[in-house]
NUTI-330552 format. One record per atom (N, C-alpha, C, CB): residue in three letters; y, z, x. Coordinates in steps of 0.001 Angstrom, whole numbers, padded with zeros to 6 digits, always signed. Atoms other than C-alpha are relative to their C-alpha. Glycine has a CB too. Example, Ala and Ser with C-alpha at 12.3 -4.5 7.8 and 13.67 -1.06 7.14 Angstrom:
2
ALA-001190+000000+000890ALA-004500+007800+012300ALA+001200+000000+000900ALA+000027+001246-000992SER-001190-000060-000820SER-001060+007140+013670SER+001090+000730-000770SER+000462-001415+000414
END
This chain:
32
MET-001201+000642-000533MET+092415+350347-000583MET+000839-000390-001199MET-000342-001254+000911HIS-000907+000382+001048HIS+095000+350553-003310HIS+001328-000418+000473HIS+000157+001071-000925LEU-001190+000353-000597LEU+097723+349726-000924LEU+000092-001540+000111LEU+000112+000677+001330TYR-000177+001425-000080TYR+098993+346142-001231TYR+000778-000371+001184TYR+000646-000522-001201VAL-000704+000400-001177VAL+099953+344506+002033VAL+000391-001478-000153VAL-000860+000242+001266PRO-000455+001417+000119PRO+102071+341356+001701PRO-000488-000844+001211PRO+001582-000061-000096PRO+000411+000893-001128PRO+100877+338382+003845PRO+001016-000133+001020PRO-000339-001348-000471SER-000909+000177-001044SER+102448+338189+007220SER-000574-000712+001176SER+000514+001257+000394THR+000580+000745-001091THR+101968+336400+010485THR-001069+000841+000743THR+001106-000449+000967THR+000954-000906-000619THR+100208+339434+011930THR-001341+000079-000826THR+000650+001415+000134HIS+001216-000037+000780HIS+097821+339626+009022HIS-000763-001280+000083HIS+000301+000308-001411VAL+000648+001340-000142VAL+097069+335903+009172VAL-000717-000088+001337VAL+001054-001157-000115ARG+000579+000040-001372ARG+096476+336262+012907ARG-001179+000881+000045ARG+001015+000431+001079PHE+001167-000882-000073PHE+094116+339140+012413PHE-001161-000639-000731PHE+000314+001393-000595VAL+001133+000673+000742VAL+092107+337211+009755VAL-000569-001131+000841VAL+000483-000571-001399PHE+000497+001107-000847PHE+091919+334241+012086PHE-000793+000470+001171PHE+001134-000830+000496ILE+000812-000616-001041ILE+090706+336401+014897ILE-001387+000425-000512ILE+000730+001204+000571VAL+001306-000394+000536VAL+088023+337859+012719VAL-000888-001139-000304VAL+000165+000794-001212ILE+000818+001269+000310ILE+086840+334426+011471ILE-000470-000609+001240ILE+000817-001068-000788PHE+000413+000674-001274PHE+086813+333072+014992PHE-001017+000846+000702PHE+001218-000254+000946SER+001035-000837-000609SER+084783+336029+016239SER-001351-000161-000713SER+000433+001472-000024VAL+001310+000121+000764VAL+082214+335606+013403VAL-000562-001417+000354VAL+000215+000177-001665ILE+000467+001464-000294ILE+082023+331777+014205ILE-000694+000079+001424ILE+001338-001143+000010GLN+000589-000083-001359GLN+081364+332657+017910GLN-001291+000783-000111GLN+000988+000683+001037GLU+001217-000738+000099GLU+078707+335179+016968GLU-001126-000877-000607GLU+000229+001261-000835THR+001004+000830+000619THR+076908+332739+014673THR-000425-001181+000964THR+000550-000550-001358ARG+000334+000996-000959ARG+077158+330054+017371ARG-000991+000459+001050ARG+001212-000463+000642ASN+000915-000541-000957ASN+075573+332337+019902ASN-001304+000220-000536ASN+000477+001202+000540PHE+001270-000219+000627PHE+072861+333204+017497PHE-000778-001322-000113PHE+000195+000638-001373VAL+000677+001257+000124VAL+072064+329555+016901VAL-000444-000506+001288VAL+000836-000981-000641ILE+000435+000380-001374ILE+071970+328949+020628ILE-001186+000713+000410ILE+001057+000244+001002LEU+001199-000748-000332LEU+069517+331715+021076LEU-001130-000383-000900LEU+000248+001480-000085
END
């Protein structure tokens, strides 16, 4: 990935969705 992508609302939203999904996965794992 040599392409530089400037931060934007869509990029931040994507990162937030990824982090939220990871948190949900870890939470489900802890519950199990």
